[in-house]
Gaussian input, Z-matrix of N, CA and C with variables (Angstrom, degrees):
# hf/3-21g

backbone

0 1
 N
 C     1     B1
 C     2     B2     1     A1
 N     3     B3     2     A2     1     D1
 C     4     B4     3     A3     2     D2
 C     5     B5     4     A4     3     D3
 N     6     B6     5     A5     4     D4
 C     7     B7     6     A6     5     D5
 C     8     B8     7     A7     6     D6
 N     9     B9     8     A8     7     D7
 C    10    B10     9     A9     8     D8
 C    11    B11    10    A10     9     D9
 N    12    B12    11    A11    10    D10
 C    13    B13    12    A12    11    D11
 C    14    B14    13    A13    12    D12
 N    15    B15    14    A14    13    D13
 C    16    B16    15    A15    14    D14
 C    17    B17    16    A16    15    D15
 N    18    B18    17    A17    16    D16
 C    19    B19    18    A18    17    D17
 C    20    B20    19    A19    18    D18
 N    21    B21    20    A20    19    D19
 C    22    B22    21    A21    20    D20
 C    23    B23    22    A22    21    D21
 N    24    B24    23    A23    22    D22
 C    25    B25    24    A24    23    D23
 C    26    B26    25    A25    24    D24
 N    27    B27    26    A26    25    D25
 C    28    B28    27    A27    26    D26
 C    29    B29    28    A28    27    D27
 N    30    B30    29    A29    28    D28
 C    31    B31    30    A30    29    D29
 C    32    B32    31    A31    30    D30
 N    33    B33    32    A32    31    D31
 C    34    B34    33    A33    32    D32
 C    35    B35    34    A34    33    D33
 N    36    B36    35    A35    34    D34
 C    37    B37    36    A36    35    D35
 C    38    B38    37    A37    36    D36
 N    39    B39    38    A38    37    D37
 C    40    B40    39    A39    38    D38
 C    41    B41    40    A40    39    D39
 N    42    B42    41    A41    40    D40
 C    43    B43    42    A42    41    D41
 C    44    B44    43    A43    42    D42
 N    45    B45    44    A44    43    D43
 C    46    B46    45    A45    44    D44
 C    47    B47    46    A46    45    D45
 N    48    B48    47    A47    46    D46
 C    49    B49    48    A48    47    D47
 C    50    B50    49    A49    48    D48
 N    51    B51    50    A50    49    D49
 C    52    B52    51    A51    50    D50
 C    53    B53    52    A52    51    D51
 N    54    B54    53    A53    52    D52
 C    55    B55    54    A54    53    D53
 C    56    B56    55    A55    54    D54
 N    57    B57    56    A56    55    D55
 C    58    B58    57    A57    56    D56
 C    59    B59    58    A58    57    D57
 N    60    B60    59    A59    58    D58
 C    61    B61    60    A60    59    D59
 C    62    B62    61    A61    60    D60
 N    63    B63    62    A62    61    D61
 C    64    B64    63    A63    62    D62
 C    65    B65    64    A64    63    D63
 N    66    B66    65    A65    64    D64
 C    67    B67    66    A66    65    D65
 C    68    B68    67    A67    66    D66
 N    69    B69    68    A68    67    D67
 C    70    B70    69    A69    68    D68
 C    71    B71    70    A70    69    D69
 N    72    B72    71    A71    70    D70
 C    73    B73    72    A72    71    D71
 C    74    B74    73    A73    72    D72
 N    75    B75    74    A74    73    D73
 C    76    B76    75    A75    74    D74
 C    77    B77    76    A76    75    D75
 N    78    B78    77    A77    76    D76
 C    79    B79    78    A78    77    D77
 C    80    B80    79    A79    78    D78
 N    81    B81    80    A80    79    D79
 C    82    B82    81    A81    80    D80
 C    83    B83    82    A82    81    D81
 N    84    B84    83    A83    82    D82
 C    85    B85    84    A84    83    D83
 C    86    B86    85    A85    84    D84
 N    87    B87    86    A86    85    D85
 C    88    B88    87    A87    86    D86
 C    89    B89    88    A88    87    D87
 N    90    B90    89    A89    88    D88
 C    91    B91    90    A90    89    D89
 C    92    B92    91    A91    90    D90
 N    93    B93    92    A92    91    D91
 C    94    B94    93    A93    92    D92
 C    95    B95    94    A94    93    D93
 N    96    B96    95    A95    94    D94
 C    97    B97    96    A96    95    D95
 C    98    B98    97    A97    96    D96
 N    99    B99    98    A98    97    D97
 C   100   B100    99    A99    98    D98
 C   101   B101   100   A100    99    D99
 N   102   B102   101   A101   100   D100
 C   103   B103   102   A102   101   D101
 C   104   B104   103   A103   102   D102
 N   105   B105   104   A104   103   D103
 C   106   B106   105   A105   104   D104
 C   107   B107   106   A106   105   D105
 N   108   B108   107   A107   106   D106
 C   109   B109   108   A108   107   D107
 C   110   B110   109   A109   108   D108
 N   111   B111   110   A110   109   D109
 C   112   B112   111   A111   110   D110
 C   113   B113   112   A112   111   D111
 N   114   B114   113   A113   112   D112
 C   115   B115   114   A114   113   D113
 C   116   B116   115   A115   114   D114
 N   117   B117   116   A116   115   D115
 C   118   B118   117   A117   116   D116
 C   119   B119   118   A118   117   D117
 N   120   B120   119   A119   118   D118
 C   121   B121   120   A120   119   D119
 C   122   B122   121   A121   120   D120
 N   123   B123   122   A122   121   D121
 C   124   B124   123   A123   122   D122
 C   125   B125   124   A124   123   D123
 N   126   B126   125   A125   124   D124
 C   127   B127   126   A126   125   D125
 C   128   B128   127   A127   126   D126
 N   129   B129   128   A128   127   D127
 C   130   B130   129   A129   128   D128
 C   131   B131   130   A130   129   D129
 N   132   B132   131   A131   130   D130
 C   133   B133   132   A132   131   D131
 C   134   B134   133   A133   132   D132
 N   135   B135   134   A134   133   D133
 C   136   B136   135   A135   134   D134
 C   137   B137   136   A136   135   D135
 N   138   B138   137   A137   136   D136
 C   139   B139   138   A138   137   D137
 C   140   B140   139   A139   138   D138
 N   141   B141   140   A140   139   D139
 C   142   B142   141   A141   140   D140
 C   143   B143   142   A142   141   D141
 N   144   B144   143   A143   142   D142
 C   145   B145   144   A144   143   D143
 C   146   B146   145   A145   144   D144
 N   147   B147   146   A146   145   D145
 C   148   B148   147   A147   146   D146
 C   149   B149   148   A148   147   D147
 N   150   B150   149   A149   148   D148
 C   151   B151   150   A150   149   D149
 C   152   B152   151   A151   150   D150
 N   153   B153   152   A152   151   D151
 C   154   B154   153   A153   152   D152
 C   155   B155   154   A154   153   D153
 N   156   B156   155   A155   154   D154
 C   157   B157   156   A156   155   D155
 C   158   B158   157   A157   156   D156
 N   159   B159   158   A158   157   D157
 C   160   B160   159   A159   158   D158
 C   161   B161   160   A160   159   D159
 N   162   B162   161   A161   160   D160
 C   163   B163   162   A162   161   D161
 C   164   B164   163   A163   162   D162
 N   165   B165   164   A164   163   D163
 C   166   B166   165   A165   164   D164
 C   167   B167   166   A166   165   D165
 N   168   B168   167   A167   166   D166
 C   169   B169   168   A168   167   D167
 C   170   B170   169   A169   168   D168
 N   171   B171   170   A170   169   D169
 C   172   B172   171   A171   170   D170
 C   173   B173   172   A172   171   D171
 N   174   B174   173   A173   172   D172
 C   175   B175   174   A174   173   D173
 C   176   B176   175   A175   174   D174
 N   177   B177   176   A176   175   D175
 C   178   B178   177   A177   176   D176
 C   179   B179   178   A178   177   D177
 N   180   B180   179   A179   178   D178
 C   181   B181   180   A180   179   D179
 C   182   B182   181   A181   180   D180
 N   183   B183   182   A182   181   D181
 C   184   B184   183   A183   182   D182
 C   185   B185   184   A184   183   D183
 N   186   B186   185   A185   184   D184
 C   187   B187   186   A186   185   D185
 C   188   B188   187   A187   186   D186
 N   189   B189   188   A188   187   D187
 C   190   B190   189   A189   188   D188
 C   191   B191   190   A190   189   D189
 N   192   B192   191   A191   190   D190
 C   193   B193   192   A192   191   D191
 C   194   B194   193   A193   192   D192
 N   195   B195   194   A194   193   D193
 C   196   B196   195   A195   194   D194
 C   197   B197   196   A196   195   D195
 N   198   B198   197   A197   196   D196
 C   199   B199   198   A198   197   D197
 C   200   B200   199   A199   198   D198
 N   201   B201   200   A200   199   D199
 C   202   B202   201   A201   200   D200
 C   203   B203   202   A202   201   D201
 N   204   B204   203   A203   202   D202
 C   205   B205   204   A204   203   D203
 C   206   B206   205   A205   204   D204
 N   207   B207   206   A206   205   D205
 C   208   B208   207   A207   206   D206
 C   209   B209   208   A208   207   D207
 N   210   B210   209   A209   208   D208
 C   211   B211   210   A210   209   D209
 C   212   B212   211   A211   210   D210
 N   213   B213   212   A212   211   D211
 C   214   B214   213   A213   212   D212
 C   215   B215   214   A214   213   D213
 N   216   B216   215   A215   214   D214
 C   217   B217   216   A216   215   D215
 C   218   B218   217   A217   216   D216
 N   219   B219   218   A218   217   D217
 C   220   B220   219   A219   218   D218
 C   221   B221   220   A220   219   D219
 N   222   B222   221   A221   220   D220
 C   223   B223   222   A222   221   D221
 C   224   B224   223   A223   222   D222
 N   225   B225   224   A224   223   D223
 C   226   B226   225   A225   224   D224
 C   227   B227   226   A226   225   D225
 N   228   B228   227   A227   226   D226
 C   229   B229   228   A228   227   D227
 C   230   B230   229   A229   228   D228
 N   231   B231   230   A230   229   D229
 C   232   B232   231   A231   230   D230
 C   233   B233   232   A232   231   D231
 N   234   B234   233   A233   232   D232
 C   235   B235   234   A234   233   D233
 C   236   B236   235   A235   234   D234
 N   237   B237   236   A236   235   D235
 C   238   B238   237   A237   236   D236
 C   239   B239   238   A238   237   D237
 N   240   B240   239   A239   238   D238
 C   241   B241   240   A240   239   D239
 C   242   B242   241   A241   240   D240
 N   243   B243   242   A242   241   D241
 C   244   B244   243   A243   242   D242
 C   245   B245   244   A244   243   D243
 N   246   B246   245   A245   244   D244
 C   247   B247   246   A246   245   D245
 C   248   B248   247   A247   246   D246
 N   249   B249   248   A248   247   D247
 C   250   B250   249   A249   248   D248
 C   251   B251   250   A250   249   D249
 N   252   B252   251   A251   250   D250
 C   253   B253   252   A252   251   D251
 C   254   B254   253   A253   252   D252
 N   255   B255   254   A254   253   D253
 C   256   B256   255   A255   254   D254
 C   257   B257   256   A256   255   D255
 N   258   B258   257   A257   256   D256
 C   259   B259   258   A258   257   D257
 C   260   B260   259   A259   258   D258
 N   261   B261   260   A260   259   D259
 C   262   B262   261   A261   260   D260
 C   263   B263   262   A262   261   D261
 N   264   B264   263   A263   262   D262
 C   265   B265   264   A264   263   D263
 C   266   B266   265   A265   264   D264
 N   267   B267   266   A266   265   D265
 C   268   B268   267   A267   266   D266
 C   269   B269   268   A268   267   D267
 N   270   B270   269   A269   268   D268
 C   271   B271   270   A270   269   D269
 C   272   B272   271   A271   270   D270
 N   273   B273   272   A272   271   D271
 C   274   B274   273   A273   272   D272
 C   275   B275   274   A274   273   D273
 N   276   B276   275   A275   274   D274
 C   277   B277   276   A276   275   D275
 C   278   B278   277   A277   276   D276
 N   279   B279   278   A278   277   D277
 C   280   B280   279   A279   278   D278
 C   281   B281   280   A280   279   D279
 N   282   B282   281   A281   280   D280
 C   283   B283   282   A282   281   D281
 C   284   B284   283   A283   282   D282
 N   285   B285   284   A284   283   D283
 C   286   B286   285   A285   284   D284
 C   287   B287   286   A286   285   D285
 N   288   B288   287   A287   286   D286
 C   289   B289   288   A288   287   D287
 C   290   B290   289   A289   288   D288
 N   291   B291   290   A290   289   D289
 C   292   B292   291   A291   290   D290
 C   293   B293   292   A292   291   D291
 N   294   B294   293   A293   292   D292
 C   295   B295   294   A294   293   D293
 C   296   B296   295   A295   294   D294
 N   297   B297   296   A296   295   D295
 C   298   B298   297   A297   296   D296
 C   299   B299   298   A298   297   D297
 N   300   B300   299   A299   298   D298
 C   301   B301   300   A300   299   D299
 C   302   B302   301   A301   300   D300
 N   303   B303   302   A302   301   D301
 C   304   B304   303   A303   302   D302
 C   305   B305   304   A304   303   D303
 N   306   B306   305   A305   304   D304
 C   307   B307   306   A306   305   D305
 C   308   B308   307   A307   306   D306
 N   309   B309   308   A308   307   D307
 C   310   B310   309   A309   308   D308
 C   311   B311   310   A310   309   D309

   B1=1.4374
   B2=1.5232
   B3=1.3150
   B4=1.4483
   B5=1.5198
   B6=1.3233
   B7=1.4578
   B8=1.5202
   B9=1.2972
   B10=1.4530
   B11=1.5286
   B12=1.3163
   B13=1.4729
   B14=1.5256
   B15=1.3245
   B16=1.4631
   B17=1.5190
   B18=1.3236
   B19=1.4607
   B20=1.5273
   B21=1.3045
   B22=1.4555
   B23=1.5289
   B24=1.3302
   B25=1.4548
   B26=1.5197
   B27=1.2988
   B28=1.4550
   B29=1.5234
   B30=1.3199
   B31=1.4536
   B32=1.5169
   B33=1.2999
   B34=1.4569
   B35=1.5200
   B36=1.3074
   B37=1.4604
   B38=1.5156
   B39=1.3316
   B40=1.4567
   B41=1.5201
   B42=1.3239
   B43=1.4597
   B44=1.5256
   B45=1.3208
   B46=1.4644
   B47=1.5176
   B48=1.3295
   B49=1.4652
   B50=1.5318
   B51=1.3271
   B52=1.4677
   B53=1.5226
   B54=1.3120
   B55=1.4588
   B56=1.5340
   B57=1.3352
   B58=1.4638
   B59=1.5306
   B60=1.3238
   B61=1.4645
   B62=1.5242
   B63=1.3249
   B64=1.4733
   B65=1.5298
   B66=1.3251
   B67=1.4695
   B68=1.5254
   B69=1.3347
   B70=1.4681
   B71=1.5210
   B72=1.3250
   B73=1.4620
   B74=1.5310
   B75=1.3213
   B76=1.4671
   B77=1.5175
   B78=1.3140
   B79=1.4694
   B80=1.5246
   B81=1.3232
   B82=1.4652
   B83=1.5239
   B84=1.3096
   B85=1.4690
   B86=1.5264
   B87=1.3271
   B88=1.4660
   B89=1.5223
   B90=1.3126
   B91=1.4613
   B92=1.5257
   B93=1.3479
   B94=1.4699
   B95=1.5175
   B96=1.3162
   B97=1.4683
   B98=1.5244
   B99=1.3150
   B100=1.4669
   B101=1.5235
   B102=1.3166
   B103=1.4657
   B104=1.5273
   B105=1.3273
   B106=1.4660
   B107=1.5198
   B108=1.3287
   B109=1.4675
   B110=1.5287
   B111=1.3312
   B112=1.4708
   B113=1.5287
   B114=1.3319
   B115=1.4635
   B116=1.5313
   B117=1.3330
   B118=1.4807
   B119=1.5217
   B120=1.3233
   B121=1.4662
   B122=1.5271
   B123=1.3337
   B124=1.4627
   B125=1.5179
   B126=1.3101
   B127=1.4688
   B128=1.5282
   B129=1.3295
   B130=1.4685
   B131=1.5237
   B132=1.3231
   B133=1.4663
   B134=1.5209
   B135=1.3414
   B136=1.4624
   B137=1.5270
   B138=1.3212
   B139=1.4646
   B140=1.5292
   B141=1.3268
   B142=1.4672
   B143=1.5291
   B144=1.3214
   B145=1.4581
   B146=1.5200
   B147=1.3099
   B148=1.4624
   B149=1.5257
   B150=1.3007
   B151=1.4600
   B152=1.5298
   B153=1.3162
   B154=1.4663
   B155=1.5278
   B156=1.3088
   B157=1.4545
   B158=1.5250
   B159=1.3183
   B160=1.4682
   B161=1.5191
   B162=1.3329
   B163=1.4654
   B164=1.5299
   B165=1.3267
   B166=1.4641
   B167=1.5276
   B168=1.3176
   B169=1.4616
   B170=1.5235
   B171=1.3276
   B172=1.4625
   B173=1.5216
   B174=1.3293
   B175=1.4711
   B176=1.5308
   B177=1.3250
   B178=1.4660
   B179=1.5296
   B180=1.3183
   B181=1.4714
   B182=1.5212
   B183=1.3321
   B184=1.4649
   B185=1.5299
   B186=1.3240
   B187=1.4682
   B188=1.5199
   B189=1.3141
   B190=1.4638
   B191=1.5180
   B192=1.3311
   B193=1.4746
   B194=1.5238
   B195=1.3326
   B196=1.4659
   B197=1.5216
   B198=1.3207
   B199=1.4693
   B200=1.5203
   B201=1.3250
   B202=1.4632
   B203=1.5246
   B204=1.3329
   B205=1.4662
   B206=1.5282
   B207=1.3361
   B208=1.4621
   B209=1.5212
   B210=1.3240
   B211=1.4662
   B212=1.5152
   B213=1.3254
   B214=1.4638
   B215=1.5224
   B216=1.3239
   B217=1.4629
   B218=1.5251
   B219=1.3313
   B220=1.4694
   B221=1.5276
   B222=1.3272
   B223=1.4623
   B224=1.5251
   B225=1.3330
   B226=1.4652
   B227=1.5225
   B228=1.3339
   B229=1.4669
   B230=1.5317
   B231=1.3201
   B232=1.4722
   B233=1.5308
   B234=1.3210
   B235=1.4645
   B236=1.5254
   B237=1.3291
   B238=1.4702
   B239=1.5188
   B240=1.3257
   B241=1.4674
   B242=1.5182
   B243=1.3162
   B244=1.4711
   B245=1.5150
   B246=1.3428
   B247=1.4568
   B248=1.5171
   B249=1.3327
   B250=1.4618
   B251=1.5231
   B252=1.3304
   B253=1.4706
   B254=1.5243
   B255=1.2928
   B256=1.4687
   B257=1.5192
   B258=1.3175
   B259=1.4571
   B260=1.5189
   B261=1.3063
   B262=1.4605
   B263=1.5212
   B264=1.2986
   B265=1.4657
   B266=1.5257
   B267=1.3325
   B268=1.4673
   B269=1.5254
   B270=1.3146
   B271=1.4672
   B272=1.5200
   B273=1.3165
   B274=1.4630
   B275=1.5283
   B276=1.3188
   B277=1.4605
   B278=1.5209
   B279=1.2776
   B280=1.4647
   B281=1.5250
   B282=1.3007
   B283=1.4600
   B284=1.5291
   B285=1.3258
   B286=1.4651
   B287=1.5385
   B288=1.3483
   B289=1.4690
   B290=1.5217
   B291=1.3197
   B292=1.4676
   B293=1.5350
   B294=1.3025
   B295=1.4573
   B296=1.5226
   B297=1.3157
   B298=1.4520
   B299=1.5227
   B300=1.3119
   B301=1.4529
   B302=1.5209
   B303=1.3173
   B304=1.4478
   B305=1.5202
   B306=1.3189
   B307=1.4660
   B308=1.5194
   B309=1.3130
   B310=1.4708
   B311=1.4978
   A1=108.00
   A2=116.11
   A3=121.37
   A4=109.15
   A5=115.40
   A6=120.10
   A7=110.20
   A8=115.35
   A9=119.93
   A10=108.66
   A11=117.57
   A12=119.37
   A13=113.54
   A14=117.85
   A15=119.88
   A16=111.96
   A17=118.22
   A18=122.58
   A19=112.83
   A20=117.33
   A21=121.33
   A22=109.37
   A23=115.26
   A24=120.87
   A25=106.79
   A26=116.04
   A27=120.17
   A28=108.03
   A29=115.50
   A30=121.99
   A31=109.38
   A32=115.97
   A33=118.35
   A34=107.13
   A35=116.85
   A36=120.09
   A37=111.15
   A38=118.15
   A39=120.64
   A40=111.26
   A41=116.93
   A42=118.59
   A43=110.87
   A44=117.23
   A45=120.22
   A46=110.61
   A47=115.90
   A48=120.08
   A49=110.93
   A50=117.02
   A51=120.45
   A52=111.10
   A53=116.84
   A54=122.56
   A55=110.51
   A56=116.33
   A57=120.40
   A58=111.52
   A59=116.93
   A60=120.11
   A61=111.31
   A62=117.11
   A63=120.72
   A64=110.73
   A65=116.30
   A66=119.84
   A67=109.53
   A68=116.95
   A69=121.30
   A70=110.61
   A71=116.64
   A72=120.49
   A73=110.92
   A74=116.19
   A75=120.00
   A76=111.70
   A77=116.70
   A78=120.69
   A79=110.71
   A80=117.29
   A81=120.53
   A82=112.41
   A83=117.59
   A84=121.15
   A85=112.80
   A86=117.29
   A87=120.95
   A88=109.05
   A89=115.99
   A90=122.86
   A91=109.79
   A92=116.55
   A93=120.25
   A94=111.53
   A95=117.99
   A96=120.46
   A97=110.67
   A98=116.70
   A99=120.07
   A100=110.77
   A101=116.31
   A102=119.80
   A103=111.21
   A104=116.37
   A105=120.78
   A106=111.18
   A107=116.58
   A108=119.48
   A109=111.52
   A110=117.36
   A111=121.68
   A112=112.90
   A113=117.07
   A114=121.26
   A115=112.23
   A116=117.46
   A117=120.45
   A118=112.01
   A119=116.12
   A120=120.23
   A121=110.56
   A122=116.48
   A123=119.59
   A124=112.59
   A125=117.35
   A126=120.73
   A127=108.69
   A128=115.63
   A129=119.80
   A130=111.61
   A131=118.05
   A132=120.77
   A133=111.04
   A134=116.45
   A135=120.36
   A136=110.51
   A137=117.02
   A138=120.85
   A139=112.57
   A140=117.28
   A141=121.99
   A142=109.32
   A143=115.96
   A144=121.58
   A145=112.16
   A146=114.17
   A147=121.37
   A148=106.99
   A149=116.21
   A150=119.94
   A151=111.29
   A152=116.04
   A153=120.43
   A154=112.79
   A155=114.81
   A156=121.56
   A157=110.29
   A158=117.43
   A159=121.43
   A160=111.22
   A161=117.35
   A162=120.33
   A163=110.04
   A164=116.82
   A165=120.55
   A166=110.86
   A167=117.56
   A168=121.35
   A169=110.53
   A170=117.13
   A171=121.10
   A172=110.86
   A173=117.26
   A174=121.20
   A175=110.00
   A176=117.15
   A177=121.04
   A178=109.85
   A179=117.31
   A180=121.31
   A181=110.41
   A182=116.74
   A183=121.13
   A184=110.25
   A185=116.54
   A186=120.67
   A187=111.72
   A188=116.84
   A189=120.82
   A190=110.08
   A191=116.72
   A192=120.71
   A193=109.89
   A194=117.20
   A195=120.67
   A196=112.00
   A197=117.16
   A198=120.78
   A199=111.25
   A200=117.10
   A201=120.61
   A202=109.85
   A203=116.79
   A204=119.90
   A205=110.80
   A206=117.02
   A207=120.90
   A208=110.76
   A209=117.12
   A210=121.47
   A211=110.71
   A212=117.10
   A213=120.52
   A214=111.99
   A215=117.52
   A216=120.90
   A217=110.59
   A218=116.16
   A219=120.40
   A220=110.07
   A221=116.60
   A222=121.87
   A223=110.62
   A224=116.62
   A225=121.01
   A226=112.08
   A227=117.68
   A228=120.88
   A229=110.89
   A230=116.51
   A231=120.10
   A232=110.31
   A233=117.56
   A234=120.73
   A235=109.93
   A236=117.28
   A237=120.51
   A238=111.56
   A239=117.33
   A240=120.44
   A241=111.52
   A242=117.23
   A243=120.41
   A244=111.99
   A245=117.69
   A246=120.85
   A247=112.80
   A248=117.87
   A249=119.76
   A250=109.70
   A251=115.72
   A252=118.12
   A253=110.44
   A254=114.51
   A255=120.15
   A256=109.06
   A257=114.85
   A258=118.56
   A259=108.48
   A260=114.51
   A261=118.62
   A262=109.51
   A263=114.28
   A264=119.99
   A265=108.58
   A266=117.22
   A267=118.65
   A268=109.75
   A269=116.13
   A270=118.39
   A271=110.35
   A272=114.86
   A273=119.37
   A274=109.13
   A275=115.03
   A276=120.34
   A277=110.36
   A278=113.05
   A279=118.85
   A280=107.28
   A281=116.64
   A282=120.25
   A283=112.10
   A284=116.85
   A285=118.83
   A286=112.93
   A287=118.70
   A288=120.96
   A289=109.79
   A290=117.72
   A291=119.16
   A292=109.70
   A293=115.75
   A294=120.60
   A295=107.79
   A296=117.38
   A297=122.40
   A298=108.98
   A299=114.85
   A300=121.05
   A301=107.50
   A302=118.06
   A303=123.18
   A304=109.10
   A305=116.46
   A306=121.97
   A307=107.08
   A308=117.97
   A309=121.50
   A310=110.60
   D1=133.00
   D2=179.55
   D3=-99.39
   D4=131.86
   D5=179.28
   D6=-88.57
   D7=146.71
   D8=174.55
   D9=-68.88
   D10=147.46
   D11=-178.62
   D12=-54.06
   D13=-31.01
   D14=179.56
   D15=-70.60
   D16=-19.17
   D17=-178.49
   D18=-95.66
   D19=-10.27
   D20=-176.15
   D21=-81.28
   D22=129.36
   D23=175.12
   D24=-106.90
   D25=119.19
   D26=-179.02
   D27=-91.32
   D28=123.28
   D29=-179.84
   D30=-118.31
   D31=142.84
   D32=172.52
   D33=-73.80
   D34=164.83
   D35=-178.77
   D36=-61.05
   D37=-38.61
   D38=179.35
   D39=-64.41
   D40=-45.92
   D41=-179.13
   D42=-70.34
   D43=-32.31
   D44=176.11
   D45=-64.02
   D46=-44.56
   D47=178.77
   D48=-64.35
   D49=-41.12
   D50=176.32
   D51=-61.76
   D52=-41.84
   D53=178.90
   D54=-61.93
   D55=-45.66
   D56=179.11
   D57=-65.63
   D58=-37.26
   D59=176.92
   D60=-63.19
   D61=-39.72
   D62=177.71
   D63=-65.33
   D64=-40.20
   D65=177.28
   D66=-61.83
   D67=-47.02
   D68=-179.53
   D69=-61.33
   D70=-41.72
   D71=179.50
   D72=-61.28
   D73=-42.10
   D74=178.00
   D75=-65.86
   D76=-40.72
   D77=-179.68
   D78=-65.39
   D79=-36.95
   D80=179.94
   D81=-63.38
   D82=-21.90
   D83=179.67
   D84=-85.49
   D85=-5.48
   D86=-179.89
   D87=-86.06
   D88=135.13
   D89=179.80
   D90=-68.50
   D91=131.76
   D92=-179.55
   D93=-60.55
   D94=-37.63
   D95=-179.59
   D96=-61.97
   D97=-39.17
   D98=177.43
   D99=-65.06
   D100=-42.56
   D101=177.89
   D102=-64.86
   D103=-43.13
   D104=-178.40
   D105=-61.73
   D106=-33.04
   D107=179.11
   D108=-65.76
   D109=-19.64
   D110=178.77
   D111=-95.47
   D112=-4.83
   D113=-173.21
   D114=-57.38
   D115=-50.49
   D116=-178.43
   D117=-62.46
   D118=-40.62
   D119=179.85
   D120=-57.33
   D121=-48.60
   D122=-176.68
   D123=-78.25
   D124=-26.93
   D125=173.93
   D126=-62.18
   D127=-45.86
   D128=179.05
   D129=-63.90
   D130=-40.33
   D131=178.74
   D132=-63.57
   D133=-41.01
   D134=-179.90
   D135=-66.12
   D136=-37.86
   D137=179.72
   D138=-66.86
   D139=-23.68
   D140=179.38
   D141=-94.21
   D142=71.76
   D143=-174.18
   D144=-55.57
   D145=138.84
   D146=169.12
   D147=-150.83
   D148=168.86
   D149=-179.61
   D150=-93.23
   D151=20.93
   D152=-175.99
   D153=-87.02
   D154=159.38
   D155=174.65
   D156=-65.06
   D157=-32.88
   D158=178.16
   D159=-62.71
   D160=-40.49
   D161=177.82
   D162=-64.98
   D163=-42.35
   D164=179.18
   D165=-61.54
   D166=-42.33
   D167=176.89
   D168=-62.97
   D169=-39.94
   D170=179.26
   D171=-61.71
   D172=-39.02
   D173=178.09
   D174=-63.74
   D175=-42.78
   D176=179.39
   D177=-64.56
   D178=-45.97
   D179=-179.94
   D180=-62.28
   D181=-44.32
   D182=179.02
   D183=-61.01
   D184=-40.48
   D185=178.03
   D186=-65.60
   D187=-39.25
   D188=177.95
   D189=-63.03
   D190=-46.22
   D191=179.09
   D192=-57.95
   D193=-47.22
   D194=179.63
   D195=-65.15
   D196=-35.92
   D197=178.83
   D198=-64.68
   D199=-43.45
   D200=179.54
   D201=-64.85
   D202=-41.79
   D203=178.85
   D204=-62.99
   D205=-43.44
   D206=179.38
   D207=-65.04
   D208=-43.36
   D209=178.88
   D210=-59.31
   D211=-45.26
   D212=-179.32
   D213=-67.25
   D214=-36.94
   D215=177.24
   D216=-62.73
   D217=-47.86
   D218=179.39
   D219=-63.01
   D220=-44.81
   D221=-179.62
   D222=-58.51
   D223=-48.51
   D224=-178.80
   D225=-64.39
   D226=-40.13
   D227=178.04
   D228=-62.70
   D229=-42.68
   D230=-179.49
   D231=-66.35
   D232=-40.29
   D233=178.33
   D234=-63.54
   D235=-44.95
   D236=179.54
   D237=-63.71
   D238=-40.06
   D239=179.47
   D240=-65.25
   D241=-35.15
   D242=178.91
   D243=-73.76
   D244=-27.47
   D245=-178.90
   D246=-89.12
   D247=-18.37
   D248=-177.99
   D249=-68.14
   D250=144.75
   D251=-178.35
   D252=-62.68
   D253=139.41
   D254=178.72
   D255=-73.84
   D256=143.69
   D257=176.21
   D258=-69.84
   D259=129.90
   D260=-179.68
   D261=-85.08
   D262=145.35
   D263=178.68
   D264=-73.97
   D265=147.48
   D266=177.38
   D267=-62.79
   D268=151.55
   D269=-179.69
   D270=-61.52
   D271=147.13
   D272=179.81
   D273=-71.07
   D274=143.75
   D275=-179.87
   D276=-76.67
   D277=137.37
   D278=174.49
   D279=-81.90
   D280=145.96
   D281=-178.74
   D282=-66.16
   D283=-32.46
   D284=-176.62
   D285=-89.22
   D286=-17.61
   D287=-179.85
   D288=-121.83
   D289=134.45
   D290=176.70
   D291=-74.13
   D292=152.56
   D293=177.25
   D294=-81.91
   D295=113.84
   D296=-178.26
   D297=-116.60
   D298=144.78
   D299=178.71
   D300=-125.57
   D301=131.49
   D302=-179.68
   D303=-74.51
   D304=122.47
   D305=179.40
   D306=-120.76
   D307=127.15
   D308=-179.90
   D309=-103.01

């Protein structure tokens, strides 16, 4: 969709980055469960393609919901991996005794 020149807001890269950071900060404060409850609604809107601004907004919202879910999944996996007990190395073999393991 092409915007009319009167609707275009020209931002410098710094202000654009600041704007995106503010959006991200606001999104981080939204509860994932609340976003997930909207997932089907926006999935259905995205599947019903149209050339409307509403459809474009639905695609952005659907992407945001999926991004938050993906971020939380990655975050939780990394936290669990850091908390899981580390595998211990086998004891070092003594030169005078062979390393034996009891097998039943």
